[in-house]
N, C-alpha and C positions, 0 to 999 in steps of 0.2 A: 530558578527556574527548580521547577517542584522537587526533582530528582535530588537536588541537593541537599532539601529537607527530609527524605527518606533516607539520604546518606549520612545527616549529621544524627537522625534515629536510630541507624542502626536498622532500620527495617529494611533498608536495600539487601543488607548481605541474606537475611530470613527470604526475600523473595528470590535471590538465585541459586538458595537449595530448594526451592519449591519448583522452580522452572527446571532446572537440571534434575528433579525427578522424575517428570514427565515424559524425560525421552527413555527412559527403561522400556516403557510400554505408549511408543510414541502414540500420543492424541493432541499434538499440539494444533494441526488444523484439523478442518471437517472430515476428512479423509478418514482419519485413525487406523492407520497403518498397523497399529499394534508391535509396529520392529522395536529391537532393542539397542537403538541407537548410541547407546554408551556404551557397547560393545560394537560400534560401527558397521549394524546393519543397517541395510537403507530401504525405503519404503518408496513410494510414487513419487517423493520430492529427490531423488538420488540423492540426498546429504544424509552424512552419518554424525557422529559428535562431535565436528567441528565443522564453523560454517566454512562457506566459499564466496570468492570478493571475484569478480570478474575486472573491476577498476573501481577507483574512487578521486574524485576533482570537481571543481567547481562546474558546476553546470548554471546555463542560462537560458535553456529550454521547457523550464518548468512555468509556474504563475508566476505574475509580475508580484506580489506582495513576498515570495519565497527567495525570487532572486536578485532584487535591489540593484544594489547597484556592485556588490562582488561575488554575489553567483549564489547559489544553494548549492552545498558540501555533500554529494551524492556520492553516497557507496552504494553499488548496485552486485546485489548479491545472487549467486547464480544458482540455477535450479528453481524452479515454482512447482507448487500445488495443483499448479492447472497446468492442463494441455490446449492450449488452445491453436487451432489447425490453422491463422493468420496472424502469429507473433510476430511482430515487428523485430524481436529481441529474441528469436528462435535460436542462435548461437549460445545466449547466454544460460536462457532458461530450461532451451531443451538438450541442447548440447553440452552443458553442462560447462561452458570454458571458463576458467577461470584457477586463483588460485587456494587450498586450504591455509586459513589462518588461525593461529590461538585467539586468545581473548586480547594478551597484550599486545599482539599486533592490529587486531580489531580498534583496541585504544589508540593504538598511535594514527591511527587512522584519523579519527577523529580529531584528536588533538592538530592534526600537519593541516585538515578543513580549518577550523577555527584560528589557526596561526595563518593562515592564508585570507582571512578576513571573511570567511562565508558566514551568512546570516543564520544559518542554522546546519544540522547533520540531519540531512533527507537520507532515509533508511529503506531503498528502494527494492521491493521485493521480498519485505522482512516475515512472511508469515511463517515457513519451516524454522525459521533461525530466531525466535524470538529467544528461545533460553540463550542463546549464544551472545547475543545482542546486550540481554541484562546483565548476565556473565563478565560482559566486559566493561561496563558502566561504571564501578567501581574505580576500577583501573585509571579509566578515562577521569574522573572527579580528583582522582587524587593527583594527576596529570594538569589540572586547572579548565577541566571542560566548564560550561556556563552558558553556551548557547543552545536553543531551542532545538528539541529533538523532531523530527517528522517520520511517522508513519505511513510510508505510503505501498498501501498492498490493493493487490486485486479482489479486496472486500470479502473473500472467501477466509473468513476467521471463525476462529473458535470463540464465544462468546467468555467462556470462562476464561481461554488465555488472556483476553484483551483484558478481563478484571486485574491478572498480577499488573499489567502495567499501567496502571492508574497512580496517577501521579509521577510517573517517567516521560510517558507522551505528552509534550504540547501541543503537537499538532498531528491529527488526523487526517490523511490525505487518501482515503478509499477510492478504488472504482466503484460503479456500479453498472455492471456490465450487460445484465439483461433481466425482462423481464419475465424470461419463460422457462420454465425446467426445461423442456425437452428438449429447447435450442440450447442452453449451455450445455448440456450431457453431449450433446451433437456436436460440438463444435467446441468444448473445451472439457470433455471426457469430466466431467463432474455431476453429485446427485444434489438436488433439491437448493440451487443456488441463490434463488430469488429470496426465500424464508431465511435463509441461512445469512446471507448479505444483507438482509434488510434488520434482522437481530444484530450482526454483529455491529453495522451504520447507525443503530438507535443505541447500542453502549457507548459507541465512541461521543457523540452527541452529548449523551449524560455526561461523560467525565469532561468533556471539553468546551461545551458548548458552539456559540457561532464565533465564525473566524472572526478577532479583534486585531484591528491592523492598528500599528503607531509610527506614525510618520511614513507611510508606504510600506511598513514592514511588517509581515505575518509574526505575531507574538504568539498567540493560543486561539485551538477551535478546531473546527470542520472544514474541511473542504473536499467535494465528492465531486469527481469526474466520471463523466458517461461518453463514451465513444459511438457515434450514429455508423451503422454498418447498413452495407445495401439493403435496398428492399426494406427498411424498417426489420432487419432481420431479428436486431436488439429489443426489440417490443419498446422503443422507447418512451411513450405516450404512461406505459404503467410501472413505468421507472420512476418518471415525474411525477404522476401521481401522488406517489407511495411517499415522495420526496416531500412532497407539497402538505400532505394531511398527515404524516406519523412524524416527521422529523421537524423542520421550519422553515420557514416562508422567508425566513434572512437568510438560510445556508447559503454557502458561498459554491454556488454549482456552474464549473467549466462543462460546457456541451461542446465534445469535439469533434470536427471536421477533417481530420488528419487520416482517416483509414485509406491503407492501401495494400491490394493484392499482398500479402508476403507469404512466405513459408509454403505451407501447403493449402493456400486458399486457392491455387489454381486447378487442383480437384474438385471444387467446386464451385460451379458454372454460377449459382447465385452468390456468393463473394468474391468472382474472380472479375472485378468491374470497381469503378469508381460512384462515389458518393453524389447520388442526387442534389445537388444543392439547392432545388424548389423544395424537395421533402428535407431537408435539413433548416431550412427557413421556416417551415410549417412547424417543426417540432420547437424553435426557437419562440413561435407565436405561440403553441402550446404551454409551453414554460410561463411565460407572464400571464396568460388567461389563467393560469392553476394559481397564480397569485404570489409566484416565487420574484424576490426582487434584487437578486443580485448574482444576475445571469450572467455567467462570461461567455462570447463567443470566440471559440480556438480554431480560425482557420485558415 
């Protein structure tokens, strides 16, 4: 893994210092709350100096190239820098269920997942805890970590912070949630989502390129997820068009059909319903016509 090279060159320790410094006036994510997380002050993500982990285990519900035979080694971080009203993991992302963990504990989770045979370490909702992840990595490497790292985010990432991760992350797996900023602000409470996610995903692609799969297992590259919402609220066509024209027609794109009304969705009539299967199929066809070659139907 590339992170082993960074470690051997002592570059990783320099990255740790830079990452931790960002916590002093936090601009880790595009919300830029500027709270001093080194003093355990908390902004929108409700996370202070240390990461909070809800659970870690082999997971078999991810994309097939991640799951393989023995599963994807998921670490679910609590809290989030988005406030999606339809969040299916709201107990973790909104209510903050989980345990505060020190870097050594986080590194040990990685090692335990590797020892279970997992094909990768899947960092779920990592955006607001990038410094804590980087801080734990040298300890994990000293313990023998050697499998790919997956950065599984909502796409609302700071490009400057992503550049700190270059050479550490093998597989980026962002959501590309919305094609419209007003919709993103209404349902997820954040500003300028489309432009920010578009820039972040371009940076991710610059770092790792198209997904490389060897013997059925993902080794390096970009996977994009897009969740279709009722009544095409997500403006799926704009998202897909951007990917085809600005990222790669060979990108691994999972167009998901698994939306269900959760959390506060019942307060929004337009969200309090299931997906129209015919509209979903129209979006799949649109993707094909846009020239995308690696479309995954997740339904």
